[in-house]
N, CA and C atoms as an extended XYZ file, in Angstrom:
177
Properties=species:S:1:pos:R:3:atomname:S:1:resname:S:1:resid:I:1 pbc="F F F"
N       118.533      115.753      107.532 N   MET     1
C       118.753      115.142      106.129 CA  MET     1
C       118.473      115.941      105.219 C   MET     1
N       119.344      115.910      104.116 N   CYS     2
C       119.462      117.101      102.763 CA  CYS     2
C       118.596      116.273      102.150 C   CYS     2
N       118.254      117.593      101.355 N   ASP     3
C       117.164      117.341       99.906 CA  ASP     3
C       118.165      116.649       98.673 C   ASP     3
N       118.018      115.615       98.784 N   VAL     4
C       118.763      114.706       97.730 CA  VAL     4
C       118.400      115.194       96.151 C   VAL     4
N       117.077      115.337       95.869 N   LYS     5
C       116.768      115.731       94.803 CA  LYS     5
C       117.167      116.953       94.462 C   LYS     5
N       117.363      117.913       95.334 N   LYS     6
C       117.946      119.296       94.873 CA  LYS     6
C       119.204      119.226       94.540 C   LYS     6
N       120.085      118.496       95.095 N   TYR     7
C       121.270      118.507       94.929 CA  TYR     7
C       121.496      117.557       93.870 C   TYR     7
N       120.590      116.794       93.581 N   GLU     8
C       120.997      115.935       92.220 CA  GLU     8
C       120.384      116.981       90.988 C   GLU     8
N       119.520      117.990       91.083 N   GLU     9
C       119.335      119.009       89.901 CA  GLU     9
C       120.438      119.982       89.860 C   GLU     9
N       121.141      120.023       90.953 N   LEU    10
C       122.319      121.177       90.546 CA  LEU    10
C       123.585      120.710       90.117 C   LEU    10
N       123.714      118.960       90.126 N   TYR    11
C       124.681      118.385       89.634 CA  TYR    11
C       124.450      118.516       87.969 C   TYR    11
N       123.179      118.162       87.651 N   LYS    12
C       122.904      118.094       86.392 CA  LYS    12
C       123.154      119.626       85.802 C   LYS    12
N       122.933      120.325       86.255 N   GLU    13
C       123.065      121.757       85.951 CA  GLU    13
C       124.399      122.263       86.035 C   GLU    13
N       125.351      121.892       86.947 N   ILE    14
C       126.707      121.906       86.672 CA  ILE    14
C       127.575      121.016       85.793 C   ILE    14
N       126.836      119.828       85.550 N   GLU    15
C       127.613      119.281       84.353 CA  GLU    15
C       127.100      120.252       83.187 C   GLU    15
N       126.337      120.989       82.668 N   LYS    16
C       126.246      121.512       81.713 CA  LYS    16
C       127.153      122.481       81.462 C   LYS    16
N       127.816      123.130       82.383 N   LEU    17
C       128.718      124.218       82.216 CA  LEU    17
C       129.758      123.967       81.322 C   LEU    17
N       130.010      125.104       80.128 N   LYS    18
C       130.946      125.099       79.808 CA  LYS    18
C       132.447      125.711       80.168 C   LYS    18
N       133.729      125.364       79.430 N   PRO    19
C       134.880      125.509       80.062 CA  PRO    19
C       134.696      127.325       80.329 C   PRO    19
N       134.477      128.160       79.296 N   GLU    20
C       134.124      129.392       79.386 CA  GLU    20
C       133.269      130.253       80.506 C   GLU    20
N       132.132      128.939       80.472 N   ASP    21
C       131.362      129.638       82.046 CA  ASP    21
C       131.978      129.296       83.354 C   ASP    21
N       132.883      128.029       83.708 N   THR    22
C       133.724      127.959       84.706 CA  THR    22
C       134.472      129.162       84.758 C   THR    22
N       135.461      129.514       83.490 N   LEU    23
C       136.307      130.773       83.432 CA  LEU    23
C       135.651      131.916       84.293 C   LEU    23
N       134.674      132.109       83.709 N   GLN    24
C       133.490      133.470       84.066 CA  GLN    24
C       133.346      133.315       85.588 C   GLN    24
N       133.327      132.102       85.794 N   LEU    25
C       132.427      132.020       87.561 CA  LEU    25
C       133.859      132.227       88.398 C   LEU    25
N       135.124      131.514       88.002 N   VAL    26
C       136.467      131.842       88.872 CA  VAL    26
C       136.702      133.422       88.704 C   VAL    26
N       136.557      133.962       87.859 N   LEU    27
C       136.934      135.508       87.512 CA  LEU    27
C       135.946      136.244       88.240 C   LEU    27
N       134.857      135.642       88.579 N   GLU    28
C       133.897      136.948       89.055 CA  GLU    28
C       133.372      136.170       90.366 C   GLU    28
N       134.137      135.412       91.146 N   ALA    29
C       133.995      134.670       92.366 CA  ALA    29
C       133.949      136.078       93.522 C   ALA    29
N       133.444      136.013       94.447 N   GLU    30
C       133.474      137.182       95.541 CA  GLU    30
C       134.579      136.674       96.652 C   GLU    30
N       134.770      135.348       96.833 N   THR    31
C       135.826      134.892       97.767 CA  THR    31
C       136.953      134.054       97.024 C   THR    31
N       137.912      133.861       97.486 N   GLU    32
C       138.925      133.012       97.648 CA  GLU    32
C       138.513      131.238       97.491 C   GLU    32
N       137.770      131.407       98.331 N   GLU    33
C       137.035      129.968       98.990 CA  GLU    33
C       135.962      129.471       97.452 C   GLU    33
N       135.144      130.886       96.966 N   GLN    34
C       134.517      130.370       95.712 CA  GLN    34
C       135.158      130.180       94.488 C   GLN    34
N       136.379      130.628       94.609 N   ARG    35
C       136.802      130.611       93.438 CA  ARG    35
C       137.476      129.273       93.283 C   ARG    35
N       138.096      129.014       94.341 N   GLU    36
C       138.786      127.636       94.402 CA  GLU    36
C       137.807      126.542       94.381 C   GLU    36
N       136.737      126.632       94.448 N   PHE    37
C       135.203      125.813       94.395 CA  PHE    37
C       135.009      125.905       92.748 C   PHE    37
N       135.185      126.777       92.146 N   TYR    38
C       134.802      126.783       90.649 CA  TYR    38
C       135.882      126.284       90.007 C   TYR    38
N       137.157      126.446       90.284 N   GLU    39
C       138.494      125.892       89.729 CA  GLU    39
C       138.214      124.592       89.874 C   GLU    39
N       137.584      123.800       91.081 N   MET    40
C       137.520      122.556       91.141 CA  MET    40
C       136.599      121.969       90.504 C   MET    40
N       135.383      122.555       90.327 N   VAL    41
C       134.294      122.196       89.186 CA  VAL    41
C       134.636      122.215       87.815 C   VAL    41
N       135.848      123.204       87.396 N   GLY    42
C       136.148      123.082       86.152 CA  GLY    42
C       137.084      122.052       85.979 C   GLY    42
N       137.972      121.407       86.943 N   ASP    43
C       138.592      120.406       86.810 CA  ASP    43
C       138.161      119.398       86.846 C   ASP    43
N       137.006      119.289       87.527 N   PHE    44
C       136.174      118.041       87.633 CA  PHE    44
C       135.631      117.852       86.544 C   PHE    44
N       135.039      118.823       85.486 N   LEU    45
C       134.300      118.651       84.100 CA  LEU    45
C       135.232      118.250       82.867 C   LEU    45
N       136.469      118.977       83.399 N   LEU    46
C       137.617      118.730       82.111 CA  LEU    46
C       137.957      117.455       82.504 C   LEU    46
N       138.473      116.515       83.457 N   GLN    47
C       138.521      115.223       83.712 CA  GLN    47
C       137.562      114.498       83.099 C   GLN    47
N       136.441      114.701       83.223 N   LYS    48
C       135.401      113.888       82.700 CA  LYS    48
C       135.579      113.650       81.219 C   LYS    48
N       135.755      115.107       80.437 N   LYS    49
C       135.902      114.952       79.024 CA  LYS    49
C       136.877      114.111       78.968 C   LYS    49
N       138.287      114.524       79.284 N   GLN    50
C       139.452      113.453       79.094 CA  GLN    50
C       139.263      112.040       79.357 C   GLN    50
N       138.557      111.528       80.365 N   LYS    51
C       138.428      110.256       80.481 CA  LYS    51
C       137.397      109.557       79.031 C   LYS    51
N       136.591      110.735       78.806 N   LYS    52
C       136.045      110.019       77.686 CA  LYS    52
C       136.673      109.728       76.420 C   LYS    52
N       137.573      110.954       76.184 N   VAL    53
C       138.627      110.900       75.064 CA  VAL    53
C       139.503      109.580       75.236 C   VAL    53
N       140.133      109.357       76.284 N   ILE    54
C       141.197      108.312       76.677 CA  ILE    54
C       139.977      106.936       76.359 C   ILE    54
N       139.046      106.906       76.933 N   GLU    55
C       138.089      105.532       76.618 CA  GLU    55
C       137.773      105.203       75.369 C   GLU    55
N       137.814      106.174       74.362 N   ARG    56
C       137.350      106.447       72.719 CA  ARG    56
C       139.096      106.440       71.623 C   ARG    56
N       139.633      106.096       72.584 N   ASN    57
C       141.414      106.525       71.865 CA  ASN    57
C       141.154      107.386       70.968 C   ASN    57
N       140.582      108.685       71.564 N   LEU    58
C       140.612      109.516       70.378 CA  LEU    58
C       141.873      110.933       70.507 C   LEU    58
N       142.775      110.524       71.402 N   PHE    59
C       144.105      110.988       71.680 CA  PHE    59
C       145.086      110.694       70.863 C   PHE    59
């Protein structure tokens, strides 16, 4: 069984990332798999922001 609390904390930390942070992670990734993971994280965070903008009719 996984440590759910640990992953909740990781999620909270990931949510704090700025676009430039995810770009840095992508550029400095050691493997292709890591690079793809960081790209997905960046996409996820961007989608969350886009959803908020759409909900507020700010576009």
